[in-house]
C-alpha positions as CSV (number, residue, x, y, z in Angstrom):
1,M,-92.1,37.0,103.4
2,A,-94.0,39.2,100.9
3,R,-96.8,37.6,99.0
4,S,-96.5,37.6,95.2
5,L,-99.1,38.2,92.6
6,L,-100.0,37.2,89.0
7,S,-101.8,40.0,87.3
8,L,-103.6,39.4,84.0
9,T,-105.5,41.9,81.9
10,M,-107.8,40.1,79.5
11,P,-110.3,41.9,77.3
12,G,-112.5,39.2,76.0
13,D,-110.5,35.9,75.8
14,K,-107.1,37.2,74.7
15,L,-104.2,37.9,77.0
16,T,-102.8,41.3,76.3
17,N,-100.7,42.2,79.4
18,V,-98.8,40.0,81.7
19,S,-97.2,41.1,84.9
20,T,-95.7,38.4,87.1
21,F,-94.2,38.3,90.6
22,Q,-93.0,34.9,91.5
23,D,-94.6,32.8,94.2
24,R,-93.6,29.2,94.4
25,A,-96.8,27.9,96.0
26,I,-99.0,29.5,93.4
27,G,-96.7,28.5,90.5
28,K,-96.6,24.9,91.7
29,A,-100.4,24.7,92.0
30,I,-100.9,26.1,88.5
31,Y,-98.2,23.8,87.0
32,T,-99.7,20.8,88.8
33,K,-103.2,21.6,87.5
34,T,-102.4,22.6,83.9
35,C,-99.0,21.2,82.9
36,L,-97.9,18.2,84.9
37,A,-99.6,15.5,82.9
38,R,-97.9,16.6,79.6
39,H,-94.6,17.9,80.8
40,R,-94.0,15.7,83.9
41,A,-92.8,16.9,87.3
42,T,-89.4,17.6,86.0
43,G,-90.5,19.7,83.0
44,L,-88.8,17.4,80.6
45,R,-90.4,16.4,77.4
46,I,-92.5,13.4,76.4
47,P,-90.7,12.3,73.2
48,N,-92.7,12.8,70.0
49,A,-95.6,14.4,71.9
50,F,-94.9,17.5,74.0
51,P,-91.9,19.9,74.3
52,P,-89.8,20.3,77.4
53,L,-90.4,23.3,79.6
54,A,-87.2,22.8,81.6
55,K,-84.2,24.5,80.0
56,S,-86.4,25.5,77.0
57,D,-84.8,27.9,74.7
58,Y,-88.2,28.7,73.3
59,L,-89.6,29.8,76.6
60,N,-86.4,31.5,77.8
61,K,-86.5,33.8,74.8
62,D,-89.8,35.3,76.0
63,T,-90.7,34.5,79.6
64,N,-94.4,35.3,79.1
65,R,-94.8,32.6,76.4
66,A,-95.6,29.9,79.0
67,I,-98.4,32.1,80.5
68,K,-99.7,33.0,77.1
69,A,-99.8,29.4,76.1
70,V,-101.8,28.4,79.1
71,M,-104.2,31.3,78.7
72,N,-104.7,31.4,74.9
73,E,-103.5,28.0,73.6
74,L,-100.3,27.4,71.7
75,H,-100.6,25.7,68.3
76,G,-97.5,24.1,66.7
77,P,-95.3,23.7,65.0
78,I,-92.6,25.2,67.2
79,T,-88.9,24.5,67.6
80,V,-87.7,23.9,71.1
81,N,-84.0,23.2,71.8
82,G,-83.5,22.3,68.1
83,I,-86.4,19.8,68.0
84,K,-89.5,20.6,65.9
85,I,-92.7,19.7,67.7
86,N,-96.2,20.0,66.3
87,S,-98.7,19.8,69.1
88,L,-101.3,21.8,71.0
89,C,-101.2,23.3,74.4
90,Q,-104.9,23.7,75.1
91,R,-106.3,26.7,76.9
92,K,-106.9,26.0,80.6
93,T,-109.9,27.5,82.3
C-alpha cells in the first residue's frame, strides 16, 4: 500500500497551494483533532451552530475549501445545502 501525503505551501500564514493525496489514517487523525467536536463523527451538522460536512454542496463545489477553512479560518455567513449559517471555523495550529 502506498503512503499518501498532504502537501501545503504557506508563505506567511496564508494557504496558497494545496495538493492532496488521500490517506484515511492521516485524514481521520486531523478530523478527530480539528473537526469532531463541532461536526460530530458523522459529519452532520449541529443545528443552528455549525454546518454539515457530510454531503455538503459547499465543500463539494471546491474540494480544497475544507483544508483552507482549517488552515486559514472560515468566516460566515455561508450557505450549505440551502441553509444559511453564520459561524466561524477557527484556524487550527
